[in-house]
C-alpha positions as a Markdown table, in Angstrom:
| # | Residue | x | y | z |
|---|---|---|---|---|
| 1 | Met | 128.9 | 53.6 | 265.3 |
| 2 | Lys | 130.4 | 50.5 | 265.5 |
| 3 | Phe | 134.3 | 50.0 | 265.1 |
| 4 | Leu | 135.9 | 47.3 | 263.4 |
| 5 | Leu | 139.7 | 47.1 | 264.6 |
| 6 | Leu | 141.9 | 45.3 | 262.5 |
| 7 | Gln | 144.8 | 43.0 | 264.4 |
| 8 | Ala | 147.9 | 41.1 | 263.4 |
| 9 | Arg | 148.5 | 39.6 | 266.5 |
| 10 | Glu | 149.3 | 36.3 | 267.6 |
| 11 | Ala | 147.2 | 33.6 | 269.1 |
| 12 | Gly | 147.0 | 34.3 | 273.0 |
| 13 | Asp | 148.5 | 37.7 | 272.8 |
| 14 | Pro | 146.9 | 39.8 | 275.5 |
| 15 | Met | 148.3 | 42.8 | 274.0 |
| 16 | Ala | 145.1 | 42.3 | 271.7 |
| 17 | Glu | 142.8 | 43.1 | 274.1 |
| 18 | His | 145.0 | 45.6 | 275.9 |
| 19 | Glu | 144.6 | 47.4 | 272.2 |
| 20 | Arg | 140.7 | 47.2 | 271.7 |
| 21 | Ile | 140.3 | 48.9 | 275.2 |
| 22 | Cys | 143.0 | 51.5 | 274.7 |
| 23 | Phe | 141.5 | 52.4 | 271.3 |
| 24 | Ala | 137.8 | 52.8 | 273.0 |
| 25 | Glu | 139.2 | 54.7 | 276.0 |
| 26 | Ala | 140.8 | 57.1 | 273.5 |
| 27 | Leu | 137.9 | 57.3 | 271.4 |
| 28 | Glu | 135.8 | 57.9 | 274.7 |
| 29 | Val | 133.4 | 55.5 | 273.5 |
| 30 | Asn | 132.1 | 52.1 | 275.0 |
| 31 | Pro | 134.5 | 49.1 | 274.8 |
| 32 | Thr | 131.8 | 47.3 | 273.5 |
| 33 | Leu | 131.6 | 49.2 | 270.3 |
| 34 | Val | 135.0 | 48.4 | 269.3 |
| 35 | Ile | 134.8 | 44.7 | 267.4 |
| 36 | Ala | 138.1 | 42.8 | 267.4 |
| 37 | His | 138.9 | 41.3 | 263.8 |
| 38 | Asp | 142.2 | 38.9 | 263.3 |
| 39 | Leu | 143.7 | 39.9 | 260.0 |
| 40 | Leu | 145.2 | 35.9 | 259.8 |
| 41 | Thr | 141.9 | 34.6 | 259.6 |
| 42 | Gly | 141.4 | 37.1 | 256.0 |
| 43 | Val | 140.2 | 40.7 | 255.7 |
| 44 | Pro | 136.5 | 41.4 | 256.5 |
| 45 | Thr | 133.8 | 40.7 | 254.9 |
| 46 | Asp | 131.2 | 43.6 | 253.0 |
| 47 | Ala | 128.4 | 42.7 | 255.9 |
| 48 | Gln | 131.2 | 43.0 | 258.5 |
| 49 | Leu | 131.9 | 46.7 | 256.5 |
| 50 | Ala | 128.6 | 47.4 | 256.3 |
| 51 | Thr | 127.7 | 46.6 | 260.3 |
| 52 | His | 130.7 | 48.1 | 261.3 |
| 53 | Pro | 131.2 | 51.1 | 259.2 |
| 54 | Leu | 134.4 | 52.8 | 260.8 |
| 55 | Leu | 137.9 | 50.9 | 260.8 |
| 56 | Leu | 140.7 | 51.1 | 263.0 |
| 57 | Val | 143.6 | 49.5 | 262.4 |
| 58 | Gly | 146.5 | 48.8 | 265.0 |
| 59 | Gly | 150.0 | 47.1 | 265.5 |
| 60 | Ser | 151.0 | 43.7 | 264.9 |
| 61 | Gly | 153.1 | 42.2 | 267.9 |
| 62 | Ala | 155.8 | 40.0 | 266.1 |
| 63 | Tyr | 154.5 | 40.5 | 262.7 |
| 64 | Ser | 156.0 | 43.1 | 260.0 |
| 65 | Thr | 154.5 | 44.9 | 256.5 |
| 66 | Leu | 157.8 | 43.9 | 255.0 |
| 67 | Asp | 157.0 | 39.8 | 255.5 |
| 68 | Asp | 155.8 | 37.8 | 252.7 |
| 69 | Asp | 152.9 | 36.0 | 254.7 |
| 70 | Pro | 149.7 | 35.7 | 252.3 |
| 71 | Trp | 147.5 | 37.0 | 254.9 |
| 72 | Leu | 149.3 | 40.3 | 253.9 |
| 73 | Gly | 149.2 | 40.4 | 250.6 |
| 74 | Ala | 145.3 | 39.8 | 251.0 |
| 75 | Phe | 145.6 | 42.5 | 253.4 |
| 76 | Phe | 147.0 | 44.9 | 251.2 |
| 77 | Asp | 144.7 | 44.2 | 248.6 |
| 78 | Phe | 141.6 | 44.9 | 250.7 |
| 79 | Leu | 143.3 | 48.3 | 251.9 |
| 80 | Ala | 144.2 | 48.7 | 247.9 |
| 81 | Asp | 140.7 | 48.0 | 246.3 |
| 82 | Val | 138.2 | 48.1 | 249.4 |
| 83 | Val | 139.2 | 50.4 | 251.7 |
| 84 | Ile | 141.2 | 53.3 | 249.7 |
| 85 | Pro | 138.3 | 53.6 | 246.7 |
| 86 | Arg | 135.2 | 53.3 | 248.9 |
| 87 | Arg | 136.6 | 56.0 | 251.1 |
| 88 | Val | 136.2 | 54.1 | 254.3 |
| 89 | Pro | 136.6 | 55.9 | 257.2 |
| 90 | Thr | 139.9 | 54.7 | 258.9 |
| 91 | Phe | 142.2 | 55.4 | 261.5 |
| 92 | Ala | 145.5 | 53.3 | 261.1 |
| 93 | Ser | 148.4 | 53.6 | 263.8 |
| 94 | Cys | 151.8 | 52.2 | 263.7 |
| 95 | Phe | 151.6 | 48.8 | 261.4 |
| 96 | Gly | 148.2 | 49.8 | 260.2 |
| 97 | Phe | 150.1 | 53.1 | 258.8 |
| 98 | Gln | 152.9 | 50.7 | 257.3 |
| 99 | Ala | 150.3 | 48.6 | 255.4 |
| 100 | Leu | 148.5 | 51.7 | 254.1 |
| 101 | Val | 151.9 | 52.3 | 252.3 |
| 102 | Arg | 152.8 | 49.1 | 251.1 |
| 103 | Ala | 149.3 | 48.7 | 249.9 |
| 104 | Gly | 149.5 | 52.0 | 247.7 |
| 105 | Gly | 152.9 | 51.4 | 246.3 |
| 106 | Gly | 155.4 | 53.3 | 248.9 |
| 107 | Asp | 158.7 | 51.7 | 250.7 |
| 108 | Met | 159.3 | 50.6 | 253.9 |
| 109 | Thr | 162.5 | 49.7 | 255.4 |
| 110 | Arg | 163.6 | 47.9 | 258.7 |
| 111 | Asp | 166.1 | 50.2 | 260.9 |
| 112 | Pro | 166.4 | 48.7 | 264.2 |
| 113 | Ser | 169.4 | 51.7 | 265.0 |
| 114 | Arg | 165.8 | 54.0 | 264.5 |
| 115 | Ala | 164.1 | 52.5 | 266.7 |
| 116 | Glu | 161.5 | 54.2 | 268.2 |
| 117 | Val | 160.2 | 53.2 | 271.8 |
| 118 | Gly | 158.5 | 56.1 | 274.2 |
| 119 | Thr | 157.4 | 59.3 | 274.1 |
| 120 | Phe | 159.1 | 61.4 | 270.7 |
| 121 | Asp | 158.3 | 65.0 | 269.5 |
| 122 | Ile | 156.2 | 65.1 | 266.5 |
| 123 | His | 156.8 | 67.8 | 263.6 |
| 124 | Leu | 154.0 | 69.1 | 261.1 |
| 125 | Thr | 154.8 | 69.3 | 257.4 |
| 126 | Asp | 153.7 | 72.5 | 255.6 |
| 127 | Pro | 150.7 | 70.3 | 254.6 |
| 128 | Gly | 150.1 | 69.4 | 258.2 |
| 129 | His | 149.6 | 72.5 | 259.2 |
| 130 | Asp | 146.7 | 72.8 | 256.8 |
| 131 | Asp | 145.3 | 69.3 | 257.9 |
| 132 | Pro | 141.6 | 69.7 | 260.3 |
| 133 | Leu | 143.2 | 67.5 | 263.0 |
| 134 | Leu | 146.9 | 68.1 | 263.1 |
| 135 | Ala | 146.7 | 71.9 | 262.6 |
| 136 | Pro | 145.9 | 72.9 | 266.0 |
| 137 | Tyr | 149.1 | 71.4 | 267.4 |
| 138 | Ala | 151.3 | 73.0 | 265.3 |
| 139 | Pro | 154.4 | 72.3 | 265.1 |
| 140 | Thr | 154.8 | 70.2 | 267.5 |
| 141 | Phe | 153.5 | 67.6 | 269.6 |
| 142 | Ala | 154.6 | 64.7 | 271.8 |
| 143 | Ala | 153.6 | 60.7 | 271.0 |
| 144 | Gln | 153.9 | 57.5 | 272.1 |
| 145 | Leu | 155.6 | 55.3 | 269.4 |
| 146 | Gly | 156.6 | 51.7 | 269.3 |
| 147 | His | 158.0 | 50.5 | 265.7 |
| 148 | Lys | 161.9 | 49.5 | 264.3 |
| 149 | Asp | 160.2 | 49.4 | 261.0 |
| 150 | His | 160.4 | 53.5 | 259.1 |
| 151 | Ala | 158.8 | 54.2 | 255.8 |
| 152 | Thr | 161.0 | 55.7 | 253.5 |
| 153 | Arg | 158.4 | 56.9 | 250.7 |
| 154 | Leu | 154.7 | 57.3 | 250.4 |
| 155 | Pro | 152.6 | 56.6 | 247.7 |
| 156 | Ser | 150.7 | 58.9 | 245.4 |
| 157 | Gly | 147.3 | 60.3 | 247.0 |
| 158 | Met | 148.8 | 59.7 | 250.4 |
| 159 | His | 149.7 | 63.4 | 252.0 |
| 160 | His | 152.6 | 63.7 | 254.4 |
| 161 | Leu | 151.4 | 65.4 | 257.3 |
| 162 | Ala | 154.4 | 64.8 | 259.9 |
| 163 | Gly | 157.6 | 63.2 | 260.8 |
| 164 | Ser | 160.0 | 63.0 | 263.6 |
| 165 | Glu | 163.9 | 63.4 | 264.3 |
| 166 | Arg | 164.5 | 59.4 | 263.8 |
| 167 | Ser | 161.8 | 58.3 | 261.0 |
| 168 | Pro | 160.2 | 61.0 | 259.0 |
| 169 | Phe | 156.9 | 60.0 | 257.7 |
| 170 | Gln | 155.0 | 60.1 | 260.9 |
| 171 | Ala | 151.2 | 60.8 | 259.5 |
| 172 | Ala | 149.5 | 60.7 | 256.6 |
| 173 | Arg | 146.1 | 61.0 | 255.0 |
| 174 | Ile | 144.7 | 59.8 | 251.9 |
| 175 | Asp | 143.1 | 62.8 | 249.7 |
| 176 | Gly | 139.9 | 63.9 | 250.0 |
| 177 | Thr | 139.0 | 61.4 | 252.8 |
| 178 | Ser | 138.6 | 60.6 | 256.5 |
| 179 | Ile | 141.7 | 57.5 | 255.9 |
| 180 | Phe | 143.9 | 59.1 | 258.2 |
| 181 | Ala | 147.3 | 57.2 | 259.6 |
| 182 | Thr | 149.9 | 57.6 | 262.3 |
| 183 | Gln | 153.4 | 55.7 | 262.7 |
| 184 | Phe | 152.8 | 56.8 | 266.1 |
| 185 | His | 150.5 | 55.3 | 268.6 |
| 186 | Pro | 147.6 | 58.0 | 269.4 |
| 187 | Glu | 145.6 | 55.5 | 271.3 |
| 188 | Leu | 148.2 | 54.7 | 274.4 |
| 189 | Asp | 149.1 | 56.8 | 276.6 |
| 190 | Arg | 152.5 | 56.8 | 278.9 |
| 191 | Glu | 151.1 | 53.7 | 281.1 |
| 192 | Gly | 149.9 | 51.9 | 278.4 |
| 193 | Asn | 152.7 | 52.1 | 276.0 |
| 194 | Ala | 154.7 | 51.2 | 279.0 |
| 195 | Tyr | 152.9 | 48.1 | 279.2 |
| 196 | Arg | 153.4 | 47.4 | 275.7 |
| 197 | Tyr | 156.7 | 47.7 | 275.6 |
| 198 | Met | 157.4 | 45.0 | 278.5 |
| 199 | Ala | 155.1 | 43.1 | 277.0 |
| 200 | Tyr | 157.4 | 42.9 | 273.8 |
| 201 | Arg | 161.1 | 44.1 | 275.2 |
| 202 | Ala | 162.6 | 40.8 | 273.5 |
| 203 | Ala | 161.6 | 42.1 | 270.6 |
| 204 | Tyr | 163.9 | 45.3 | 270.8 |
| 205 | Ser | 166.9 | 43.6 | 271.8 |
| 206 | Gly | 170.1 | 45.3 | 270.0 |
| 207 | Ser | 168.0 | 48.4 | 269.1 |
| 208 | Ala | 168.0 | 52.1 | 269.8 |
| 209 | Ala | 165.5 | 51.2 | 272.4 |
| 210 | Asp | 167.3 | 48.3 | 274.4 |
| 211 | Asp | 167.9 | 50.2 | 277.4 |
| 212 | Asp | 164.8 | 49.4 | 279.6 |
| 213 | Asp | 166.1 | 52.2 | 282.3 |
| 214 | Ala | 166.2 | 54.9 | 279.5 |
| 215 | Val | 163.0 | 54.3 | 277.4 |
| 216 | Leu | 160.7 | 54.1 | 280.7 |
| 217 | Ala | 162.4 | 57.3 | 282.2 |
| 218 | Ala | 162.0 | 59.3 | 278.9 |
| 219 | Met | 158.3 | 58.8 | 278.5 |
| 220 | Arg | 155.7 | 61.5 | 278.9 |
| 221 | Glu | 152.2 | 62.1 | 279.0 |
| 222 | Thr | 150.7 | 63.0 | 275.3 |
| 223 | Pro | 147.1 | 64.2 | 275.6 |
| 224 | Glu | 147.0 | 66.2 | 272.4 |
| 225 | Ala | 148.2 | 62.5 | 269.9 |
| 226 | Thr | 145.5 | 60.9 | 272.0 |
| 227 | Ala | 143.2 | 63.3 | 271.0 |
| 228 | Leu | 143.3 | 62.9 | 267.4 |
| 229 | Leu | 141.1 | 59.8 | 267.7 |
| 230 | Pro | 138.0 | 61.8 | 269.1 |
| 231 | Arg | 138.6 | 64.6 | 266.6 |
| 232 | Trp | 139.2 | 62.0 | 264.0 |
| 233 | Leu | 135.6 | 60.9 | 265.3 |
| 234 | Glu | 134.0 | 64.0 | 265.3 |
| 235 | Glu | 135.2 | 64.6 | 261.6 |
| 236 | Val | 133.7 | 61.5 | 260.3 |
| 237 | Leu | 130.3 | 61.7 | 262.2 |
| 238 | His | 130.0 | 65.5 | 261.3 |
| 239 | Gly | 131.1 | 64.9 | 257.8 |
| 240 | His | 133.4 | 68.0 | 258.0 |
| 241 | His | 134.8 | 68.6 | 254.4 |
| 242 | Val | 138.3 | 67.4 | 254.0 |
| 243 | Pro | 140.0 | 69.6 | 251.7 |
| 244 | His | 142.7 | 68.2 | 249.2 |
| 245 | Gln | 146.3 | 69.1 | 250.7 |
| 246 | Arg | 149.6 | 70.6 | 249.1 |
| 247 | Asp | 151.7 | 68.6 | 247.6 |
């Protein structure tokens, strides 16, 4: 099985390759199976989806789902018209989570005062306690984060599974599918998140994550969050039934 990693990063950004390797390591697969696709050049073709049947969506560096770039609209349409109706197995983190929210008609806002960079506790909702991926981690687990944009309303059919103190929407699943999304970064461990934070340090100037020493000192290891990726892969490969979630 091959993975197509959808990325939105500036040309030459070393975090693109870092992200690809981090996803492969978290999934416990050979990195050659994770193929990067640059969304700035367009959405994947049907031929790409046929040869890479599992989708991953990562972060975005300088880009935001609140931007008005034409490629973003095409990406939202791709999610709404292809990925969701075809139930393409997808794990989307951070920017990917936000893109699924926008594609479904949900709402996002930018609030640097609530920026989450580092390690934060994630709390399951009642539906999260019932979700096959998250249930073992009830009621709370730690995860790596790095964002200033926050979902304020999930679209219909996207079930709210977890939140944090600063950002209420942290995990969701498209009902009846293996399309799973997290605002946090399960592909990152403590070291990976510290490296990512320092690479994008300037983007957090003036935000709640504007103190290097405080952010780095508060980072912890997050093995439970990282385990979500191989658990998701197990669900996809073995065709586990995904029950309807409670509203």
